[in-house]
Backbone and ligand atoms as CSV (ligand in chain L), in Angstrom:
chain,resi,resn,atom,element,x,y,z
A,1,MET,N,N,-13.914,2.218,9.308
A,1,MET,CA,C,-12.740,2.150,8.444
A,1,MET,C,C,-12.200,0.722,8.400
A,2,LYS,N,N,-11.477,0.443,7.319
A,2,LYS,CA,C,-10.836,-0.870,7.216
A,2,LYS,C,C,-9.335,-0.684,7.435
A,3,PHE,N,N,-8.857,-1.260,8.541
A,3,PHE,CA,C,-7.443,-1.116,8.881
A,3,PHE,C,C,-6.667,-2.379,8.542
A,4,LEU,N,N,-5.458,-2.187,8.032
A,4,LEU,CA,C,-4.525,-3.300,7.890
A,4,LEU,C,C,-3.353,-3.034,8.839
A,5,ILE,N,N,-3.141,-3.964,9.752
A,5,ILE,CA,C,-2.044,-3.839,10.721
A,5,ILE,C,C,-0.941,-4.790,10.261
A,6,ILE,N,N,0.220,-4.234,9.935
A,6,ILE,CA,C,1.324,-5.086,9.464
A,6,ILE,C,C,2.461,-5.039,10.481
A,7,ASN,N,N,2.863,-6.200,10.934
A,7,ASN,CA,C,4.019,-6.296,11.816
A,7,ASN,C,C,5.124,-7.082,11.130
A,8,GLY,N,N,6.321,-6.552,11.216
A,8,GLY,CA,C,7.467,-7.151,10.549
A,8,GLY,C,C,8.213,-8.152,11.409
A,9,PRO,N,N,9.487,-8.386,11.095
A,9,PRO,CA,C,10.259,-9.475,11.675
A,9,PRO,C,C,10.356,-9.448,13.196
A,10,ASN,N,N,10.224,-10.619,13.755
A,10,ASN,CA,C,10.390,-10.888,15.194
A,10,ASN,C,C,9.216,-10.419,16.055
A,11,LEU,N,N,8.263,-9.741,15.444
A,11,LEU,CA,C,7.143,-9.243,16.261
A,11,LEU,C,C,6.140,-10.359,16.582
A,12,ASN,N,N,6.266,-11.507,15.882
A,12,ASN,CA,C,5.474,-12.684,16.274
A,12,ASN,C,C,5.921,-13.192,17.648
A,13,LEU,N,N,7.108,-12.775,18.100
A,13,LEU,CA,C,7.635,-13.249,19.387
A,13,LEU,C,C,7.330,-12.287,20.543
A,14,LEU,N,N,6.420,-11.364,20.303
A,14,LEU,CA,C,6.033,-10.436,21.381
A,14,LEU,C,C,5.614,-11.235,22.611
A,15,GLY,N,N,6.012,-10.755,23.788
A,15,GLY,CA,C,5.677,-11.452,25.025
A,15,GLY,C,C,6.834,-12.329,25.479
A,16,LYS,N,N,7.573,-12.855,24.488
A,16,LYS,CA,C,8.698,-13.755,24.771
A,16,LYS,C,C,10.010,-13.014,24.511
A,17,ARG,N,N,9.955,-12.134,23.524
A,17,ARG,CA,C,11.142,-11.428,23.049
A,17,ARG,C,C,11.439,-10.211,23.940
A,18,GLU,N,N,12.598,-10.168,24.555
A,18,GLU,CA,C,13.035,-9.014,25.356
A,18,GLU,C,C,11.848,-8.311,26.049
A,19,PRO,N,N,11.184,-8.996,26.993
A,19,PRO,CA,C,9.970,-8.421,27.592
A,19,PRO,C,C,10.203,-7.083,28.302
A,20,GLY,N,N,11.451,-6.850,28.741
A,20,GLY,CA,C,11.768,-5.564,29.376
A,20,GLY,C,C,11.622,-4.403,28.401
A,21,ILE,N,N,11.735,-4.693,27.106
A,21,ILE,CA,C,11.621,-3.655,26.072
A,21,ILE,C,C,10.239,-3.693,25.424
A,22,TYR,N,N,9.775,-4.902,25.094
A,22,TYR,CA,C,8.550,-5.007,24.286
A,22,TYR,C,C,7.316,-5.440,25.082
A,23,GLY,N,N,7.497,-5.693,26.394
A,23,GLY,CA,C,6.345,-6.041,27.231
A,23,GLY,C,C,6.046,-7.533,27.225
A,24,GLU,N,N,5.020,-7.884,27.958
A,24,GLU,CA,C,4.732,-9.305,28.200
A,24,GLU,C,C,3.525,-9.816,27.430
A,25,ASN,N,N,2.892,-8.953,26.659
A,25,ASN,CA,C,1.712,-9.392,25.900
A,25,ASN,C,C,2.130,-10.038,24.587
A,26,SER,N,N,1.408,-11.081,24.211
A,26,SER,CA,C,1.743,-11.817,22.989
A,26,SER,C,C,1.232,-11.077,21.745
A,27,TYR,N,N,1.761,-11.514,20.606
A,27,TYR,CA,C,1.295,-10.965,19.327
A,27,TYR,C,C,-0.192,-11.258,19.141
A,28,GLU,N,N,-0.602,-12.470,19.528
A,28,GLU,CA,C,-2.013,-12.855,19.368
A,28,GLU,C,C,-2.917,-11.941,20.197
A,29,SER,N,N,-2.490,-11.624,21.421
A,29,SER,CA,C,-3.349,-10.767,22.261
A,29,SER,C,C,-3.368,-9.337,21.705
A,30,LEU,N,N,-2.251,-8.910,21.122
A,30,LEU,CA,C,-2.244,-7.582,20.483
A,30,LEU,C,C,-3.293,-7.549,19.364
A,31,CYS,N,N,-3.280,-8.582,18.510
A,31,CYS,CA,C,-4.238,-8.612,17.389
A,31,CYS,C,C,-5.671,-8.631,17.890
A,32,ARG,N,N,-5.913,-9.424,18.921
A,32,ARG,CA,C,-7.266,-9.495,19.495
A,32,ARG,C,C,-7.709,-8.109,19.950
A,33,ARG,N,N,-6.807,-7.437,20.668
A,33,ARG,CA,C,-7.145,-6.101,21.179
A,33,ARG,C,C,-7.411,-5.104,20.062
A,34,LEU,N,N,-6.608,-5.187,19.000
A,34,LEU,CA,C,-6.788,-4.214,17.911
A,34,LEU,C,C,-8.079,-4.468,17.155
A,35,LYS,N,N,-8.437,-5.743,17.022
A,35,LYS,CA,C,-9.717,-6.080,16.369
A,35,LYS,C,C,-10.877,-5.576,17.215
A,36,GLU,N,N,-10.760,-5.727,18.545
A,36,GLU,CA,C,-11.811,-5.247,19.458
A,36,GLU,C,C,-11.907,-3.725,19.398
A,37,PHE,N,N,-10.762,-3.090,19.386
A,37,PHE,CA,C,-10.729,-1.624,19.324
A,37,PHE,C,C,-11.397,-1.138,18.040
A,38,ALA,N,N,-11.060,-1.805,16.918
A,38,ALA,CA,C,-11.662,-1.427,15.636
A,38,ALA,C,C,-13.175,-1.619,15.697
A,39,ALA,N,N,-13.611,-2.786,16.179
A,39,ALA,CA,C,-15.050,-3.094,16.228
A,39,ALA,C,C,-15.794,-2.059,17.078
A,40,ALA,N,N,-15.169,-1.646,18.177
A,40,ALA,CA,C,-15.804,-0.661,19.065
A,40,ALA,C,C,-15.954,0.696,18.369
A,41,HIS,N,N,-15.238,0.867,17.268
A,41,HIS,CA,C,-15.329,2.121,16.513
A,41,HIS,C,C,-15.946,1.903,15.130
A,42,GLY,N,N,-16.753,0.861,15.024
A,42,GLY,CA,C,-17.460,0.594,13.762
A,42,GLY,C,C,-16.520,0.282,12.611
A,43,SER,N,N,-15.373,-0.290,12.940
A,43,SER,CA,C,-14.336,-0.536,11.927
A,43,SER,C,C,-13.882,-1.990,11.984
A,44,THR,N,N,-12.969,-2.350,11.074
A,44,THR,CA,C,-12.385,-3.694,11.119
A,44,THR,C,C,-10.863,-3.569,11.058
A,45,ALA,N,N,-10.206,-4.542,11.648
A,45,ALA,CA,C,-8.742,-4.579,11.579
A,45,ALA,C,C,-8.297,-5.979,11.205
A,46,GLU,N,N,-7.490,-6.037,10.167
A,46,GLU,CA,C,-6.887,-7.303,9.730
A,46,GLU,C,C,-5.422,-7.243,10.151
A,47,CYS,N,N,-4.924,-8.317,10.769
A,47,CYS,CA,C,-3.526,-8.309,11.225
A,47,CYS,C,C,-2.689,-9.271,10.405
A,48,VAL,N,N,-1.568,-8.806,9.896
A,48,VAL,CA,C,-0.624,-9.715,9.243
A,48,VAL,C,C,0.771,-9.500,9.833
A,49,GLN,N,N,1.500,-10.592,9.914
A,49,GLN,CA,C,2.870,-10.499,10.431
A,49,GLN,C,C,3.744,-11.349,9.534
A,50,SER,N,N,4.939,-10.852,9.216
A,50,SER,CA,C,5.866,-11.682,8.457
A,50,SER,C,C,7.304,-11.371,8.832
A,51,ASN,N,N,8.112,-12.411,8.770
A,51,ASN,CA,C,9.547,-12.249,8.992
A,51,ASN,C,C,10.292,-12.066,7.670
A,52,HIS,N,N,9.514,-11.910,6.580
A,52,HIS,CA,C,10.106,-11.830,5.243
A,52,HIS,C,C,9.735,-10.516,4.562
A,53,GLU,N,N,10.732,-9.836,4.090
A,53,GLU,CA,C,10.519,-8.514,3.487
A,53,GLU,C,C,9.533,-8.582,2.321
A,54,GLY,N,N,9.703,-9.598,1.435
A,54,GLY,CA,C,8.843,-9.707,0.254
A,54,GLY,C,C,7.377,-9.862,0.628
A,55,ALA,N,N,7.108,-10.601,1.691
A,55,ALA,CA,C,5.710,-10.808,2.120
A,55,ALA,C,C,5.116,-9.488,2.617
A,56,ILE,N,N,5.952,-8.655,3.210
A,56,ILE,CA,C,5.470,-7.342,3.678
A,56,ILE,C,C,5.166,-6.459,2.462
A,57,LEU,N,N,6.043,-6.522,1.456
A,57,LEU,CA,C,5.789,-5.768,0.217
A,57,LEU,C,C,4.478,-6.227,-0.412
A,58,ASP,N,N,4.273,-7.544,-0.475
A,58,ASP,CA,C,3.045,-8.082,-1.075
A,58,ASP,C,C,1.814,-7.591,-0.307
A,59,ALA,N,N,1.903,-7.565,1.014
A,59,ALA,CA,C,0.758,-7.123,1.832
A,59,ALA,C,C,0.460,-5.640,1.580
A,60,ILE,N,N,1.497,-4.844,1.433
A,60,ILE,CA,C,1.302,-3.406,1.156
A,60,ILE,C,C,0.675,-3.238,-0.230
A,61,HIS,N,N,1.195,-3.962,-1.219
A,61,HIS,CA,C,0.633,-3.849,-2.581
A,61,HIS,C,C,-0.840,-4.250,-2.597
A,62,ALA,N,N,-1.146,-5.360,-1.913
A,62,ALA,CA,C,-2.513,-5.906,-1.930
A,62,ALA,C,C,-3.495,-5.006,-1.168
A,63,ALA,N,N,-2.959,-4.110,-0.348
A,63,ALA,CA,C,-3.838,-3.227,0.445
A,63,ALA,C,C,-4.462,-2.121,-0.407
A,64,ASP,N,N,-3.836,-1.855,-1.548
A,64,ASP,CA,C,-4.292,-0.736,-2.389
A,64,ASP,C,C,-5.738,-0.952,-2.848
A,65,GLY,N,N,-6.598,0.001,-2.548
A,65,GLY,CA,C,-7.994,-0.096,-2.958
A,65,GLY,C,C,-8.830,-1.015,-2.078
A,66,VAL,N,N,-8.199,-1.641,-1.091
A,66,VAL,CA,C,-8.908,-2.595,-0.229
A,66,VAL,C,C,-9.038,-2.051,1.206
A,67,TYR,N,N,-7.956,-1.446,1.696
A,67,TYR,CA,C,-7.949,-0.909,3.075
A,67,TYR,C,C,-7.907,0.611,3.042
A,68,ASP,N,N,-8.433,1.206,4.119
A,68,ASP,CA,C,-8.421,2.675,4.224
A,68,ASP,C,C,-7.128,3.191,4.840
A,69,ALA,N,N,-6.496,2.357,5.654
A,69,ALA,CA,C,-5.286,2.822,6.334
A,69,ALA,C,C,-4.444,1.628,6.756
A,70,ILE,N,N,-3.132,1.853,6.777
A,70,ILE,CA,C,-2.182,0.824,7.235
A,70,ILE,C,C,-1.498,1.329,8.500
A,71,VAL,N,N,-1.392,0.440,9.483
A,71,VAL,CA,C,-0.569,0.708,10.666
A,71,VAL,C,C,0.574,-0.295,10.579
A,72,LEU,N,N,1.786,0.211,10.471
A,72,LEU,CA,C,2.934,-0.647,10.153
A,72,LEU,C,C,4.047,-0.535,11.185
A,73,ASN,N,N,4.417,-1.676,11.742
A,73,ASN,CA,C,5.654,-1.749,12.513
A,73,ASN,C,C,6.609,-2.603,11.692
A,74,PRO,N,N,7.546,-1.968,10.983
A,74,PRO,CA,C,8.424,-2.745,10.104
A,74,PRO,C,C,9.544,-3.466,10.845
A,75,GLY,N,N,9.587,-3.369,12.197
A,75,GLY,CA,C,10.679,-4.005,12.946
A,75,GLY,C,C,12.005,-3.460,12.458
A,76,ALA,N,N,13.002,-4.319,12.405
A,76,ALA,CA,C,14.336,-3.860,12.006
A,76,ALA,C,C,14.398,-3.376,10.555
A,77,TYR,N,N,13.435,-3.785,9.723
A,77,TYR,CA,C,13.410,-3.282,8.336
A,77,TYR,C,C,13.276,-1.766,8.292
A,78,THR,N,N,12.699,-1.210,9.359
A,78,THR,CA,C,12.573,0.245,9.476
A,78,THR,C,C,13.872,0.957,9.106
A,79,HIS,N,N,14.964,0.344,9.546
A,79,HIS,CA,C,16.236,1.047,9.502
A,79,HIS,C,C,16.989,0.897,8.179
A,80,TYR,N,N,16.487,-0.012,7.301
A,80,TYR,CA,C,17.240,-0.180,6.051
A,80,TYR,C,C,16.441,-0.635,4.843
A,81,SER,N,N,15.098,-0.791,4.971
A,81,SER,CA,C,14.375,-1.334,3.805
A,81,SER,C,C,13.862,-0.244,2.862
A,82,TYR,N,N,14.670,0.029,1.856
A,82,TYR,CA,C,14.211,0.979,0.824
A,82,TYR,C,C,13.073,0.368,0.015
A,83,ALA,N,N,13.014,-0.973,-0.003
A,83,ALA,CA,C,11.928,-1.643,-0.733
A,83,ALA,C,C,10.579,-1.362,-0.054
A,84,ILE,N,N,10.549,-1.353,1.279
A,84,ILE,CA,C,9.288,-1.026,1.981
A,84,ILE,C,C,8.953,0.448,1.775
A,85,LEU,N,N,9.960,1.299,1.831
A,85,LEU,CA,C,9.732,2.728,1.540
A,85,LEU,C,C,9.062,2.879,0.176
A,86,ASP,N,N,9.625,2.226,-0.836
A,86,ASP,CA,C,9.084,2.350,-2.199
A,86,ASP,C,C,7.682,1.762,-2.302
A,87,ALA,N,N,7.432,0.647,-1.609
A,87,ALA,CA,C,6.095,0.026,-1.648
A,87,ALA,C,C,5.057,0.978,-1.058
A,88,LEU,N,N,5.401,1.619,0.057
A,88,LEU,CA,C,4.453,2.554,0.689
A,88,LEU,C,C,4.163,3.735,-0.236
A,89,LYS,N,N,5.201,4.153,-0.968
A,89,LYS,CA,C,5.012,5.279,-1.904
A,89,LYS,C,C,4.188,4.868,-3.118
A,90,ALA,N,N,4.225,3.570,-3.438
A,90,ALA,CA,C,3.568,3.085,-4.657
A,90,ALA,C,C,2.062,2.924,-4.503
A,91,VAL,N,N,1.577,2.846,-3.280
A,91,VAL,CA,C,0.138,2.618,-3.085
A,91,VAL,C,C,-0.526,3.879,-2.542
A,92,ASP,N,N,-1.849,3.843,-2.643
A,92,ASP,CA,C,-2.657,4.999,-2.272
A,92,ASP,C,C,-3.310,4.830,-0.907
A,93,VAL,N,N,-2.638,4.147,-0.013
A,93,VAL,CA,C,-3.211,3.894,1.312
A,93,VAL,C,C,-2.328,4.587,2.346
A,94,PRO,N,N,-2.894,5.504,3.143
A,94,PRO,CA,C,-2.057,6.196,4.126
A,94,PRO,C,C,-1.575,5.244,5.224
A,95,CYS,N,N,-0.369,5.487,5.692
A,95,CYS,CA,C,0.257,4.580,6.671
A,95,CYS,C,C,0.824,5.380,7.844
A,96,ILE,N,N,0.683,4.824,9.036
A,96,ILE,CA,C,1.406,5.366,10.198
A,96,ILE,C,C,2.375,4.291,10.666
A,97,GLU,N,N,3.605,4.712,10.919
A,97,GLU,CA,C,4.631,3.782,11.408
A,97,GLU,C,C,4.610,3.763,12.934
A,98,VAL,N,N,4.638,2.572,13.488
A,98,VAL,CA,C,4.595,2.424,14.951
A,98,VAL,C,C,5.809,1.631,15.429
A,99,HIS,N,N,6.399,2.107,16.516
A,99,HIS,CA,C,7.423,1.328,17.224
A,99,HIS,C,C,7.020,1.226,18.676
A,100,ILE,N,N,7.075,0.021,19.177
A,100,ILE,CA,C,6.672,-0.227,20.564
A,100,ILE,C,C,7.641,0.475,21.514
A,101,SER,N,N,8.918,0.344,21.226
A,101,SER,CA,C,9.941,0.944,22.091
A,101,SER,C,C,10.258,2.360,21.616
A,102,ASN,N,N,10.911,3.111,22.507
A,102,ASN,CA,C,11.392,4.434,22.095
A,102,ASN,C,C,12.747,4.234,21.414
A,103,VAL,N,N,12.699,4.148,20.092
A,103,VAL,CA,C,13.904,3.833,19.320
A,103,VAL,C,C,15.014,4.875,19.529
A,104,HIS,N,N,14.628,6.082,19.923
A,104,HIS,CA,C,15.619,7.152,20.108
A,104,HIS,C,C,16.427,7.011,21.399
A,105,GLN,N,N,15.923,6.170,22.312
A,105,GLN,CA,C,16.678,5.919,23.557
A,105,GLN,C,C,17.587,4.708,23.394
A,106,ARG,N,N,17.570,4.108,22.217
A,106,ARG,CA,C,18.285,2.844,22.019
A,106,ARG,C,C,19.503,3.047,21.107
A,107,GLU,N,N,20.047,1.956,20.574
A,107,GLU,CA,C,21.262,2.042,19.764
A,107,GLU,C,C,21.078,3.033,18.606
A,108,GLU,N,N,22.204,3.622,18.249
A,108,GLU,CA,C,22.250,4.625,17.182
A,108,GLU,C,C,21.548,4.138,15.887
A,109,PHE,N,N,21.759,2.873,15.517
A,109,PHE,CA,C,21.209,2.409,14.235
A,109,PHE,C,C,19.689,2.425,14.217
A,110,ARG,N,N,19.074,2.463,15.429
A,110,ARG,CA,C,17.598,2.482,15.484
A,110,ARG,C,C,17.027,3.901,15.369
A,111,HIS,N,N,17.896,4.889,15.407
A,111,HIS,CA,C,17.400,6.269,15.391
A,111,HIS,C,C,16.875,6.673,14.021
A,112,ARG,N,N,17.364,5.987,12.995
A,112,ARG,CA,C,16.991,6.371,11.635
A,112,ARG,C,C,15.916,5.434,11.092
A,113,SER,N,N,14.856,6.042,10.551
A,113,SER,CA,C,13.847,5.267,9.852
A,113,SER,C,C,13.902,5.652,8.388
A,114,VAL,N,N,14.121,4.658,7.518
A,114,VAL,CA,C,14.092,4.957,6.078
A,114,VAL,C,C,12.651,4.870,5.552
A,115,THR,N,N,11.766,4.273,6.335
A,115,THR,CA,C,10.380,4.071,5.884
A,115,THR,C,C,9.443,5.206,6.309
A,116,ALA,N,N,9.766,5.900,7.398
A,116,ALA,CA,C,8.878,6.960,7.916
A,116,ALA,C,C,8.578,8.073,6.909
A,117,PRO,N,N,9.520,8.437,6.003
A,117,PRO,CA,C,9.186,9.509,5.056
A,117,PRO,C,C,7.971,9.209,4.178
A,118,ALA,N,N,7.622,7.928,4.028
A,118,ALA,CA,C,6.443,7.586,3.209
A,118,ALA,C,C,5.180,7.474,4.068
A,119,CYS,N,N,5.308,7.828,5.354
A,119,CYS,CA,C,4.162,7.678,6.273
A,119,CYS,C,C,3.591,9.032,6.655
A,120,VAL,N,N,2.326,9.006,7.087
A,120,VAL,CA,C,1.688,10.220,7.599
A,120,VAL,C,C,2.441,10.693,8.835
A,121,GLY,N,N,2.836,9.748,9.665
A,121,GLY,CA,C,3.568,10.081,10.878
A,121,GLY,C,C,4.137,8.826,11.499
A,122,GLN,N,N,4.836,9.047,12.615
A,122,GLN,CA,C,5.487,7.940,13.303
A,122,GLN,C,C,5.191,8.045,14.793
A,123,ILE,N,N,4.915,6.916,15.405
A,123,ILE,CA,C,4.672,6.876,16.853
A,123,ILE,C,C,5.701,5.913,17.435
A,124,CYS,N,N,6.398,6.324,18.496
A,124,CYS,CA,C,7.304,5.368,19.127
A,124,CYS,C,C,7.333,5.570,20.627
A,125,GLY,N,N,7.601,4.477,21.330
A,125,GLY,CA,C,7.807,4.562,22.774
A,125,GLY,C,C,6.549,4.449,23.616
A,126,LEU,N,N,5.406,4.256,22.997
A,126,LEU,CA,C,4.150,4.198,23.760
A,126,LEU,C,C,3.699,2.766,24.013
A,127,GLY,N,N,4.584,1.812,23.774
A,127,GLY,CA,C,4.201,0.409,23.959
A,127,GLY,C,C,3.135,0.015,22.950
A,128,LEU,N,N,2.331,-0.978,23.324
A,128,LEU,CA,C,1.322,-1.481,22.387
A,128,LEU,C,C,0.230,-0.449,22.126
A,129,TYR,N,N,0.100,0.511,23.043
A,129,TYR,CA,C,-0.885,1.579,22.841
A,129,TYR,C,C,-0.645,2.323,21.521
A,130,GLY,N,N,0.611,2.346,21.061
A,130,GLY,CA,C,0.937,3.060,19.826
A,130,GLY,C,C,0.068,2.640,18.641
A,131,TYR,N,N,-0.286,1.345,18.585
A,131,TYR,CA,C,-1.104,0.862,17.462
A,131,TYR,C,C,-2.508,1.484,17.525
A,132,GLU,N,N,-3.057,1.538,18.769
A,132,GLU,CA,C,-4.395,2.138,18.933
A,132,GLU,C,C,-4.340,3.634,18.683
A,133,ALA,N,N,-3.236,4.252,19.090
A,133,ALA,CA,C,-3.076,5.694,18.874
A,133,ALA,C,C,-3.090,5.987,17.369
A,134,ALA,N,N,-2.427,5.141,16.596
A,134,ALA,CA,C,-2.402,5.328,15.141
A,134,ALA,C,C,-3.808,5.167,14.559
A,135,MET,N,N,-4.523,4.144,15.013
A,135,MET,CA,C,-5.887,3.930,14.516
A,135,MET,C,C,-6.777,5.111,14.922
A,136,SER,N,N,-6.607,5.611,16.148
A,136,SER,CA,C,-7.409,6.744,16.623
A,136,SER,C,C,-7.197,7.968,15.743
A,137,TYR,N,N,-5.944,8.174,15.347
A,137,TYR,CA,C,-5.671,9.313,14.469
A,137,TYR,C,C,-6.461,9.176,13.164
A,138,PHE,N,N,-6.392,7.989,12.559
A,138,PHE,CA,C,-7.094,7.803,11.278
A,138,PHE,C,C,-8.600,7.990,11.441
A,139,LEU,N,N,-9.145,7.502,12.566
A,139,LEU,CA,C,-10.590,7.650,12.807
A,139,LEU,C,C,-10.941,9.129,12.966
A,140,TRP,N,N,-10.119,9.845,13.721
A,140,TRP,CA,C,-10.323,11.278,13.918
A,140,TRP,C,C,-10.251,12.018,12.581
A,141,ASN,N,N,-9.243,11.656,11.791
A,141,ASN,CA,C,-9.013,12.338,10.518
A,141,ASN,C,C,-10.172,12.102,9.542
A,142,GLU,N,N,-10.707,10.893,9.567
A,142,GLU,CA,C,-11.813,10.563,8.676
A,142,GLU,C,C,-13.057,11.361,9.063
A,143,LYS,N,N,-13.306,11.440,10.383
A,143,LYS,CA,C,-14.460,12.183,10.896
A,143,LYS,C,C,-14.303,13.668,10.538
A,144,GLU,N,N,-13.098,14.143,10.731
A,144,GLU,CA,C,-12.781,15.548,10.454
A,144,GLU,C,C,-13.058,15.873,8.974
A,145,SER,N,N,-12.592,15.004,8.061
A,145,SER,CA,C,-12.784,15.333,6.640
A,145,SER,C,C,-14.243,15.152,6.214
A,146,ARG,N,N,-14.983,14.290,6.942
A,146,ARG,CA,C,-16.410,14.121,6.655
A,146,ARG,C,C,-17.193,15.361,7.114
A,147,GLU,N,N,-16.852,15.842,8.322
A,147,GLU,CA,C,-17.626,16.947,8.907
A,147,GLU,C,C,-17.165,18.307,8.418
A,148,ASN,N,N,-15.922,18.341,7.948
A,148,ASN,CA,C,-15.332,19.627,7.605
A,148,ASN,C,C,-14.566,19.493,6.287
A,149,PRO,N,N,-15.277,19.128,5.194
A,149,PRO,CA,C,-14.578,18.734,3.957
A,149,PRO,C,C,-13.699,19.826,3.334
A,150,HIS,N,N,-13.958,21.084,3.648
A,150,HIS,CA,C,-13.144,22.144,3.015
A,150,HIS,C,C,-12.090,22.706,3.965
A,151,GLY,N,N,-11.820,21.973,5.040
A,151,GLY,CA,C,-10.783,22.407,5.978
A,151,GLY,C,C,-11.337,23.435,6.926
L,1,DQA,C1,C,10.749,-1.972,16.853
L,1,DQA,C2,C,12.106,-1.256,16.962
L,1,DQA,C3,C,13.110,-1.828,15.962
L,1,DQA,O1,O,14.343,-1.160,16.080
L,1,DQA,C4,C,13.320,-3.303,16.223
L,1,DQA,O2,O,14.200,-3.846,15.272
L,1,DQA,C5,C,12.048,-4.071,16.283
L,1,DQA,C6,C,10.905,-3.477,16.977
L,1,DQA,C7,C,9.759,-1.500,17.948
L,1,DQA,O3,O,8.577,-1.831,17.810
L,1,DQA,O4,O,10.152,-0.878,18.932
L,1,DQA,O5,O,11.959,-5.204,15.827
L,1,DQA,O6,O,10.177,-1.662,15.594
């Protein structure tokens, strides 16, 4: 499968940013790991990160017809970006939303995701493993529909 991993604002600072919440691994090492994970499953993963909402919209639009699945951590945009919600609805690429931290154990404003309704599902609180968990789901789902096309 061809995966597009999109990380939103401040996630380029992984490893440096609030390590007690987001861990000590850098964004670069996360991307390396996800590419390795994809390769080990006969797949590819492209990683993009932006601190700008418009660039995230552009990446989602450009994914249409190019990638099989999107794994998206919209960062704080999760909680208020109707534009990302609409972009996800506008394309034909399934998306899973990932949050490194358990947003439900944190401030009230983090409990609501405006983007999750356009996603297959949401994973939160599993640390960086959440990205691999999302990719694993898509790989499982693809195998399932190949082997069992009529359900
Ligand atoms: C986050 C949670 C968001 O509330 C926060 O704004 C982030 C990261 C997470 O991965 O846990 O930037 O999406």
